[in-house]
Each structure stands twice: as structure tokens, then as C-alpha cells.
C-alpha positions in Angstrom: 120.1 135.0 103.4 119.6 131.8 105.5 117.8 128.9 104.0 114.5 128.3 105.8 113.2 124.8 106.4 109.8 124.3 104.8 107.2 122.6 107.0 105.1 120.0 105.3 102.2 117.9 106.5 101.4 114.7 104.6 98.3 112.6 105.3 98.6 109.1 103.8 95.5 107.0 103.4 96.4 103.4 102.8 95.4 99.8 103.4 98.0 98.1 105.4 97.6 94.8 103.6 97.9 96.3 100.1 101.3 95.7 98.6 101.0 98.8 96.3 100.3 100.9 99.4 103.4 99.5 101.1 105.4 100.2 98.0 104.2 103.8 98.1 105.0 104.1 101.7 108.6 102.9 101.1 109.0 105.3 98.2 107.7 108.2 100.3 110.3 107.3 103.0 113.1 107.3 100.4 112.0 110.6 98.9 111.8 112.3 102.3 115.2 110.9 103.3 116.6 112.6 100.2 115.2 116.0 101.3 116.3 116.3 104.9 115.9 120.1 104.9 112.1 119.7 104.9 110.4 119.3 108.2 107.8 116.7 107.3 105.0 115.3 109.5 103.5 112.2 108.0 100.3 110.9 109.4 99.1 107.5 108.3 95.4 107.0 108.1 93.5 103.8 107.6 91.6 103.0 104.4 90.0 99.7 103.5 90.4 99.1 99.8 88.3 96.0 99.8 85.6 96.1 102.5 83.9 93.0 101.0 86.9 90.8 101.6 85.9 87.7 103.6 87.3 87.7 107.2 89.3 84.5 106.4 90.8 86.2 103.3 91.3 84.9 99.8 94.3 83.3 98.2 96.3 86.0 96.4 96.3 84.4 92.9 92.5 84.0 93.1 92.1 87.6 94.4 94.2 89.1 91.7 92.4 87.2 88.9 89.1 88.3 90.2 90.2 91.9 90.6 91.9 92.2 87.2 89.6 89.9 85.3 92.2 88.3 83.0 94.8 85.7 84.0 97.3 87.2 81.6 96.8 90.7 82.9 96.9 89.3 86.5 100.3 87.8 85.9 101.6 91.1 84.4 100.2 92.9 87.4 102.1 90.6 89.8 105.3 90.9 87.7 105.1 94.7 87.8 104.6 94.7 91.5 107.6 92.3 92.0 109.8 94.5 89.8 108.9 97.7 91.7 109.2 96.0 95.1 
């Protein structure tokens, strides 16, 4: 019996400036490359994680400290992101 190719549609909602979203995108690409028998259509859709961000932006350390609330946790957060990236 022939193996049929499964057709899969994936909608990804992400914020293009979010490093975690980028990491997820790269991981998805790796996973899909490891499963070439699947016919996958990926559609990227915009999502603004922080609509209150000032137009001029905020320095990353300041932003992470405000988001996480504790400088120690913020440093661990950044270390985890660096390791996974």
C-alpha cells in the first residue's frame, strides 16, 4: 500500500520583534525539515504582544526588568533565551 502524504495547514501568530517568537519559528522550520513527507502550508500572521510599547522602543534590559518584575528572574530569562537560541 503506498504511503500517502498528509496535508497540514499551520497558522502561526507571532510578533516579529519577539525573540521567543523567532525561536519558535526556527524550531518549527527544523521540525518540518525533519518530516519531508508532510505537505505543510505555513501562514504567518501578525500579532502584537505589547501594543503599549512606545514608538521609539525601550532598551531591552529595562523592558525585561519591567516585564518580569525581578532583576534576578530577568537575568535568568535572558540566559534561558540565549541558551535556546
